[in-house]
N, C-alpha and C positions, 0 to 999 in steps of 0.2 A: 506588372504582370509577368508571369514566368512561363516561358515556352516549354511545353511538355509534349514531345512527339511520341512518348511511350506511355503505357498505362499510368493512370493517375496516381500521384503520390501526394497526399494532403500534407501541407505544412502550416504550422501555426503562424498567424499574422505577426510580422516583426514587431509591430507596435505593442502587441500583447506581451511579447517576450521582454521587450525593453522596459516596459512599465510594470512588470509583474510585482516588483518589490513595493509598489505603491498601492497594490490591491489586496483585499482580503482573499487569501489563496483559494479557500473552498468556494467562495462566491464566483470568482473569476473562472474557476474550473467548470462550474455548472454551465455557464454561458458558452464556454469554449466547446464543451461536449455537445450542447444543443446545436451550435453552428457546424461542428464537425458532422453530426448526424444529418443535418440539413444538406450539407454538401454531398455526403455519400448517397443519400436517397435509397437506402437499402438496409436490411437488418445487419447489424455489426457486432462483432464479439468484443468482450472486454479487453482481450489481448490487442486487437486492432486499434482500439481507442487509446489504450495506454501507450502503445508504441508510437502512434501518430502524434500524440500530444506530449509525449515525454513524461508521463506520470508513472509513479510506482503502481504496479498492477493491483496490489492489495488495497490501497486507498482508492483507486479507480473503481474497483469492485464495490467497495462500501458506499461510495458516492452514487453509483448507478442504482444500487439497491434502494437508497433513500429516494431517488428520483422516481423509481418505480412505485414505491409506497405512496408517494404524493400524487401519482397519476400522470406525471409528465412523460414517462417512458413506459413502453410495453416490453415485457420480457417473455421470450419463447423458450421454455425449459428444454424442449427436445433438441433445439439447435444451439442453445446457450447464446442467443443473440438479443440485441436491444434495438429499438427504434422509437421515434417520437410518437406521442399519442395525439388524439384530436384535441386534447386540452391545450396543447402548445399552440395549435393553429388559431385558437380562440383568444389567446392573450393579446390584448391591445386593440382588438377590433372596435372597441368603443371610441378610440381616439378620434377617428374621423370616419364614420360609418359609410358615407357615400364614396369615400376614396378607397377604403380597404375592404370593409365587410361585404360590400356589394360587388367587389372584384374588378372595378374599373381600371385601377392602376395595374394590378397583376395581369388583367386581360390585355392591356396595352403592351406590357413586357412580352407576353406570350405571342402577341400578334407581330411584334418586331422580330422576335426570334424565328417565327414561322416564315416571315417574309425574307429575311436575310441569312439566317442560319449562323449568325455570329453571336458572340457573348453579349448578353444584355444585362446591364447593371443598374441598380437603384442605389444612389449615393446620398448620404446625409452629411451636412456640415457638422464637424466635431472639432471645435477649436480652430486650429490652423490647418486642418486636414479635411479631406473628403473621405468618409468611411463608407464602404460598400456593404449595405445591410441585406441585400437580396440579389442573387445572381442566377441567371439562366445561362447554361453553358453547353456547347456542342460536345461531341465525343472527344476524349483526351487527345487523340492524334490530330484533331482538326482545330485546335484552339490555343490561345495564349491563356494559360490557367491563372485565375485569381481567386483565392479562397474567400468565402464570406467572412466579413469582419476586417479584412485588410484595408489599409488606408494609404493615401498619397497626399503630399502637401498641396494646398490650394494653389500655390504659385506656379506649379509646373505641370498640372494635369488639366485635361479638358473639362472635367467636372468642376474643378476649382475655378477655372476661367469663366465658366458659365455663371457661377455664383458671383465672382468678383466684378463681373460686368455691371452689376447693379449697385456697386459700392462707390463711395466718393473717391476722388483722385488721391486724397490724403491717406485714406485707409488702404488703398491698393499699394501705395508706396510703403507704408508701414509694414504690411504683410510681406512684401518682397524683401525689404531690408532685414526683417526678422528671419526670413528663410535664409538669406545670405549669411547672417551672423551665426546661424546654427548649423550651417552646411558642413558636412564632413570635409576633412582636409583633402584637397584634390578634386572635390566635386565641382561640377559646373555651376556657376552662379547665375542668378536671374538678372538679365539686363533690364533695368527698371524702365527706361524709356521705351524699349522694344515691347515690354509687357503692356504698357499703356496703349501703344499702337495696336497690339493684338486685341486688347479688350475693346477698343473702339470698333474694330471689325466684328467682334462678337455682338456688340450692340446693334450694329447695322444688319447683320445676318440673322440674329436671334439664336445662334448656336455657336459652340466652340469645337474646334478640331485641333488636336495636338498629336504630332507624330514623333516617334523615336525619342521621347523625353524621359519618361519613366523607365522604359526599356527599349533598347535598340531593336527595331523591327516591329514594335507594337504601336497601336494607335487607338484613340477614342474619339467619338463624335458625341457631344453631350449638350443638353439644354435644360434650363431650369424648369421645375414643376411649379404649379400654382402654390402660393404660400398657404400652408395649413395653419389656422389660428392656434397659437400656443405651441407650435412645433418648430423645429429647426428647418432651415432651407434644405430642399432636396433637389436632386437632378436625376435624369434618366439618360443612360448612355449606351451606345453600341460600340463594341471594341473587337479588334482582331489584328491580323498582320497588316502592317502599314501599306504595302502595295495593294492589297485587296480593298482595304477601307478607302484609300485615296481614290481609287477608280470609281467607287460607289458613293463617295461622300455626299454629293448633292441629293441623291435618291434617299440615302439613310436620313440625312437631316430633314428632308421634306416629310418623311414618314413620322419622325419623332415630333416635329412641330405640329403636324396635323393631329396626331394623337393627343398632344398636350392641349391643343385648342378644344378638343372634345371633352377632355377632363375638366377644363376650366368652366365649361357650361354647366357641369353637374356638381361643382365643388364650391363651397363658400370660401371666397378668397379675401384675405385681409392683409394689407401691407404691415409688416411688423418691423421694429428696429432690429438690426442685426444682433445676433446673440453675442458676438465677440466684442468685448470692450476695447476701446482704443489702446493700441499697443505702444506704451511709452518705454523708451530706453531706460534700463536700470542704470544706476550709478556705475560708471566704469565699463558699461557694455559698449562694444564697438560694433556699429552697424556697417556692414560691407555692401558696397554697390558695385556692380560690374560696369 
């Protein structure tokens, strides 16, 4: 998370920048534009979009026009601005109607935001990371800013710990060693034994809380959501400045767990195998342990 005491400046998720060469450029840009507009929550000009995402203005304009023609964006000629249409809101509502279309999950996020006034995040497992796919955030001067679509490694964040608490000891170790093997030079490594101890506490309490790991001064309290059949594991989290979150941790965790219990009563839950295949060391790969 990035502390932003001044007016909001949107930044592309680092994961998107790093992996752009593996993606079809036009396809990835469509989704980045939709996520950007979702973060802005107001009509936005082509110049703002191009500047924030680092795209050429001419190709951005052409892509926006195509999205308007397909009904995913609305264009206001008098102001030359774009915003998402109702068609976007309907995409994917069939995946789990009691969970999304009837609004129970989003209502829980809004209730947590109203109660605590901190950032509320919906995270989904994506390989070895937690990717935050929907975020409610307070005004820029009062928050630790995290753009929609950004991700953090499972091994070092509260959302990841909430997921890993349901994994076998062997899988936890493999994920931790993989993180250490791929960590940047000089980065803090995961202490595997300490991680196992932390996850045992997560199992006992039902939630995870991590402070000053992803960003100094930032914290998240997270818990797993009921497993949706055919979908990846998800978590819901509340985040903010460490000192503030630490003081209210028990209250935040209680509210999250109570909300999840209500969701479970109205959602078909089925335990599924973890999407991540066992991580075997490749020939010559050195797995580092702290």
